[in-house]
N, C-alpha and C positions, 0 to 999 in steps of 0.2 A: 577578362577584361571585368574590369573592377567600380561599381557604384554607388556612393554607401546612402541608405535611407534616408537624411540629413537632407538631402540635395533637394527630394522634393521637383517644384515643374521648374527651376530656377538653372542649371544645370540639366539638361535632359541628354545625355549622347555618356556611358561609361568611359572610362579610361580604360585603354593597350595597355597588357605588360607583360611583360616574360615571367616563368617563374624561375626566384631563384633558387629555392629548397623546397619539396612538400616531402612530406607522409602522413603515417595513417592520424595523424591531430594534426598536421599545421599543416600551412601556405604559408610560405617568407614570399613578399614582395621586397623588393629595392627599385628604389624611384628617384626621382631627382624632383625637386619642386622647381615649372616654367611658369605658370598658367595659373591660371581659377582654379581650376580639377586638381589638381596635383598638393596644390595651397591647402587646401581645404581637404582635404586629406591625412595632412600633415598635424591636422586639430583634432584625427579622431582618438577618441578617446577608447580605453578599455569594453567591452559593452557594447558599445556600435556596431547598430549596424552594420552588412555589405552588399548586396547584390552582387555575387560574380556568376560567371557562366564562363568555359570554355573544359580542359585549352580545347585550345581552337588551330585549325591550319595545324603545319608541320615542325617538326621541328629536328634537330643533327642527326644525320646520321654514323655515328659513332663507331659505335660496333667493343672491341676487348682490342684493337689493336695501338699499333704506335700512332696518336694525333695531335697537328698544330694547333691551338685553340691561339684564333686573335682577338681581343680586345681593346676598344675604344669607352672610357668613360662610361657611363652605366653598359654600356652592353658585356662589361665585369659576370653581370645578372647571371643569368643561361651560364654561363658556365660553373657556377657554385658547384649548381644541383650537377650538372654533368660527373665534370669529375666530383664528385661523394662518391655516386651513384655507378663511377666503373669499375670494374674487377679489378685493373694491375693499372694502379691511378701512378703511379714511379713512370709508366709509357707513356704518360699524358707530357707536352708539354706548353706553360703558358708562355704571355706577354703580352701586355697591357700598359697603355699610354694612358694617362689619367692628364687635368687641367690641374684638380682641386687635387690638398694632400691627402695624402693615403691612407688615411683615420676617416677622410669622407667616403670610405668603398669599405665590401663587408672581404674583406682579406682575408684576415685573420678565419674567417673555417673553409681557406683551402685544405684539400688533405697536405696534407708536411709530406706524402710520398714524393708527390708530385715535383715537375722542375718546372719554377714561378719565376719573374722578372716581370720589376715591375717599371716606368722611365715617367720620367715627372718631367713632363713637358710648364719646367719655368721663366725663360728670358732665349733669346730669339737663336734659329743654331738651335737649342734644341728638337723640335717636328724633325729638323731634315736631318738628322743622328736616326728620333726614332726611326722616321720609314725607311732611312736602310740598315739601321737592324731586322724590318722586318721582308726586303729585301733576302737577304741573306738567308736568313732563315725559310725562308717559303723556298730558296732554290737546294736549299738544302735537306726539304725536306719530301719534294716535290716527288720524290719514286716511293718516300715510304710510310705513308699516310693522307688523310684525309683532312687539309688544312679548310678546319671550321672560325670564320672572325662572326661577329658582329660592334657593329658603333656608330656614330653617326654616317651620314651619303660621303661627304667625300673623302674621311677614316676608309669602307669598305671601297668603293673607288680605287682607290687606292689601292686594294689587296687584291682590289679584281684584274687592275692594269697584269699587277708584278704573278698571276697568280697564271694569263692566262700567256705572258712572253716564254715561261715558264715550263708549260707544260703540265702542272699542277692543280691534281686534282679540292678546288676548291667551292664550299658551300657556303652563300655569304647569309643573315635574318637578317633583317629590312626591317630601320623601326620606321617606316610611312605614317602619319597619325589616320587613329583607325575612329571610326563610329559604334557603329550596329557589332563588328564580330562575324556578322556573319553570310556580308555576301548581298545586302540586298537594299546598301548606300550607296555604293560604287563611292567612295570616300578613301582610296584608301588607293585607289588603279597603278597599274604602273607599267611595265611594256619591254616586250619582249623583244630580241634581237631583229624579227620581220615586223617590227610596228604593229602586234595584236597588243589588243586592251592586257591586262592583267588585278584580278582581284588579287592584293596579298592576302590578308588574311583568313582567304579561304586556301587557296594556292599556294600559299605563304606563310609564317615570313623567310621558311626559310627557303634558299634555287641553289641549285648547280651555277657558278661562276659566269657556267658558258652561259644561263637561258635567259637571261632577264638584261634590261635597261639601264643603269644609272647615271 
């Protein structure tokens, strides 16, 4: 969760982000300007203070084996650090769908050894072709290792359906709006298959595809 100090009382809540990359000295956050908060964040300058709390919740269970990573839009962010930290990036495969030009994303940060393909949605039919490609790869990968997905809810819903249909062990990272990040405000809740309300910030944001209703 990030909240620039210059916001004062104009914007009360911080904003939630995936960690794109982190090392001993830096924390890299990749985000898209979509509202007042991120618009103001885009005006930050070197030296400006930002209150940060986290990491919060849980992340992907990746291990060091083979994994299929599926990203939609800014959902690419958490896979950057995960792939850079992986001992065997050659065992990873990333499939990325996006609407903006590829240069708007941190694509060049991915390790060269991993397999990565991108699909640019530019014209009618591109989305259907991308979804067909996802289904093909999920079926091929179902018995080889985990399927990890991050992106907007319609994208995650499609991945969830495909994974459940073919028995793949999928993990979904949800992009619910959050306010406090610590489970106090109940602003980010979703439901499990039994209808129970779940706080995404503390119980997630990553869930097995079988444990969440989208």
